[in-house]
KOLLO-74053 format. One line per 8 residues: number of its first residue (from 1); their letters; for each residue x, y negated, z negated of C-alpha. Coordinates in steps of 0.05 Angstrom, whole numbers, plus 5000, padded with zeros to 4 digits. Layout:
BEGIN
NUM = a = X/Y/Z | ...
This chain:
BEGIN
1 = msdktsrp = 4999/5001/5004 | 5019/4924/5015 | 5030/4867/4956 | 4975/4816/4984 | 5011/4764/4939 | 5046/4732/5012 | 4977/4735/5051 | 4935/4705/5032
9 = stpgvida = 4444/4760/4610 | 4397/4805/4644 | 4408/4866/4673 | 4379/4879/4740 | 4385/4869/4819 | 4390/4805/4843 | 4343/4778/4901 | 4395/4751/4956
17 = rtgrtvgv = 4328/4706/4981 | 4305/4673/4920 | 4364/4677/4874 | 4318/4720/4815 | 4345/4768/4775 | 4305/4832/4779 | 4289/4873/4722 | 4301/4935/4731
25 = sgaadiss = 4351/5000/4700 | 4358/5074/4717 | 4338/5093/4789 | 4297/5036/4794 | 4353/4997/4793 | 4392/5039/4846 | 4329/5035/4884 | 4323/4958/4893
33 = flkraaav = 4396/4957/4905 | 4391/5009/4970 | 4330/4958/4988 | 4387/4892/4988 | 4427/4939/5029 | 4395/4953/5087 | 4368/4882/5093 | 4433/4848/5100
41 = gppkvage = 4491/4841/5160 | 4472/4838/5237 | 4454/4898/5263 | 4517/4949/5273 | 4534/4966/5342 | 4519/5044/5363 | 4594/5084/5363 | 4632/5028/5317
49 = rgrlifal = 4665/5056/5263 | 4644/5021/5198 | 4694/4977/5156 | 4686/4981/5081 | 4734/4946/5035 | 4732/4981/4969 | 4753/4938/4908 | 4767/4948/4842
57 = datasrep = 4785/4923/4774 | 4858/4943/4757 | 4867/4921/4689 | 4881/4959/4629 | 4818/4957/4600 | 4788/4996/4664 | 4827/5063/4671 | 4772/5108/4662
65 = twsmaqei = 4737/5078/4705 | 4787/5078/4756 | 4796/5151/4731 | 4718/5157/4745 | 4723/5127/4817 | 4783/5165/4838 | 4738/5235/4827 | 4675/5204/4861
73 = qgemfnaa = 4703/5160/4921 | 4696/5224/4976 | 4626/5220/4964 | 4629/5154/5012 | 4664/5200/5057 | 4614/5245/5054 | 4551/5204/5048 | 4571/5160/5118
81 = asvgmldi = 4592/5222/5153 | 4520/5243/5167 | 4507/5176/5204 | 4567/5156/5231 | 4640/5140/5220 | 4679/5101/5166 | 4743/5072/5142 | 4762/5051/5076
89 = qlvffrgv = 4808/5004/5051 | 4829/5012/4971 | 4840/4946/4956 | 4862/4928/4869 | 4886/4881/4826 | 4928/4884/4762 | 4977/4860/4720 | 5012/4791/4727
97 = gecrasgw = 4989/4764/4796 | 4981/4839/4836 | 4938/4844/4883 | 4945/4905/4929 | 4912/4936/4991 | 4926/5003/5029 | 4911/5008/5096 | 4853/5033/5125
105 = iadsarlk = 4837/5104/5105 | 4795/5158/5145 | 4783/5208/5096 | 4771/5236/5027 | 4841/5263/5006 | 4886/5206/5028 | 4846/5156/4984 | 4851/5197/4937
113 = elmrkvsc = 4918/5215/4940 | 4924/5130/4939 | 4888/5118/4873 | 4930/5169/4840 | 4998/5131/4848 | 4960/5083/4819 | 4964/5059/4744 | 4927/4997/4707
121 = lggqtqig = 4966/4940/4680 | 4938/4878/4632 | 4922/4820/4662 | 4869/4775/4687 | 4809/4784/4736 | 4834/4764/4811 | 4766/4772/4848 | 4781/4705/4889
129 = rvldhame = 4841/4741/4923 | 4799/4808/4948 | 4761/4752/4977 | 4801/4718/5008 | 4824/4784/5033 | 4765/4802/5061 | 4757/4740/5113 | 4835/4759/5135
137 = eaadkrih = 4817/4830/5148 | 4757/4801/5181 | 4789/4757/5234 | 4828/4817/5268 | 4753/4866/5259 | 4692/4862/5237 | 4673/4891/5162 | 4616/4918/5146
145 = avvfvgda = 4607/4906/5069 | 4658/4900/5016 | 4645/4930/4943 | 4676/4911/4888 | 4675/4943/4821 | 4688/4912/4744 | 4663/4887/4695 | 4692/4814/4684
153 = meesldml = 4703/4750/4710 | 4754/4713/4688 | 4757/4654/4743 | 4729/4586/4771 | 4657/4611/4793 | 4658/4542/4825 | 4720/4568/4868 | 4697/4639/4878
161 = cgkagkla = 4628/4611/4908 | 4673/4570/4963 | 4703/4634/4981 | 4643/4673/4982 | 4611/4611/5032 | 4667/4635/5078 | 4639/4711/5070 | 4571/4687/5088
169 = fanipvfl = 4583/4648/5153 | 4622/4720/5165 | 4558/4768/5152 | 4598/4794/5100 | 4558/4817/5047 | 4588/4834/4994 | 4563/4886/4937 | 4580/4881/4860
177 = fqeggdpa = 4578/4935/4816 | 4581/4908/4738 | 4600/4959/4692 | 4559/4935/4619 | 4534/4876/4613 | 4591/4813/4597 | 4542/4753/4613 | 4598/4713/4646
185 = astgfaei = 4616/4772/4695 | 4527/4777/4705 | 4529/4694/4721 | 4592/4706/4769 | 4575/4766/4797 | 4498/4753/4818 | 4519/4691/4852 | 4573/4712/4898
193 = aritrgah = 4520/4764/4920 | 4466/4702/4924 | 4513/4677/4969 | 4532/4733/5013 | 4462/4768/5016 | 4496/4824/4983 | 4461/4856/4928 | 4493/4862/4845
201 = vrfdpgaa = 4475/4918/4806 | 4494/4942/4736 | 4511/5012/4709 | 4516/5042/4648 | 4597/5047/4616 | 4617/5117/4644 | 4564/5137/4682 | 4589/5167/4741
209 = aqladllk = 4522/5198/4768 | 4500/5123/4772 | 4560/5095/4805 | 4563/5149/4850 | 4489/5140/4888 | 4513/5073/4894 | 4576/5078/4930 | 4545/5132/4971
217 = avaifasg = 4483/5080/4991 | 4535/5028/5013 | 4574/5087/5054 | 4511/5093/5089 | 4499/5021/5104 | 4571/5003/5129 | 4573/5069/5170 | 4510/5060/5202
225 = grlaltda = 4461/5004/5177 | 4388/4998/5178 | 4368/5056/5235 | 4421/5111/5189 | 4382/5104/5123 | 4315/5109/5185 | 4337/5170/5209 | 4372/5205/5136
233 = sargsrga = 4295/5195/5111 | 4261/5239/5173 | 4320/5297/5152 | 4291/5286/5076 | 4340/5242/5043 | 4297/5225/4975 | 4351/5165/4975 | 4326/5137/5041
241 = qlllgrmt = 4254/5157/5037 | 4258/5121/4973 | 4287/5057/5002 | 4248/5055/5060 | 4183/5050/5026 | 4205/5002/4992 | 4220/4955/5042 | 4182/4901/5077
């Protein structure tokens, strides 16, 4: 992986159109997220490989979640494989000013291998650098979605909103999956999701199944868009059926 230093409340889902939080939890929370995921971004071009930036907070407190994500990341590739093609880029920050990105990865084994080599280190959040990096990558080729998994936000919200605005103009939705209920993180994540027409969803600490469902959902969106979700529903996917049943 390359170092990109030289490059550069109430639980619920945020409705990107109204900016309001829908107070739901558990399965209903994930279902609401799926609805938002299907509604954002321009239609996907047939045959186009989905490109998903998978960003994680790798500061010291995040070790348990990093290990959990390492084990379930393969489900993103599995979910995407049934509807299209998906490339994932791992991005993480840790320590003092360290923010790194991998190359684009097309298989679970390679991504897991890279994640195993990373240890979490103490430091502050660098979400702004993740957003900057997404814009840089989009300059070369379209990015279909950015996923960020974390539990804190220690940066200026005004600064992050400015960066989110650039992503919005580039039609890049950001999906922020928040572990726990830190109020500052909830406020900041919700605003980034609103601006980019993505989604902010909270999940319970250590809840691997909840996080896996969220990651699979966004992988399907990135690899196939709304049409893929419709096809998945026709094949009997419970998650896709639930999503389409709630769409307006």
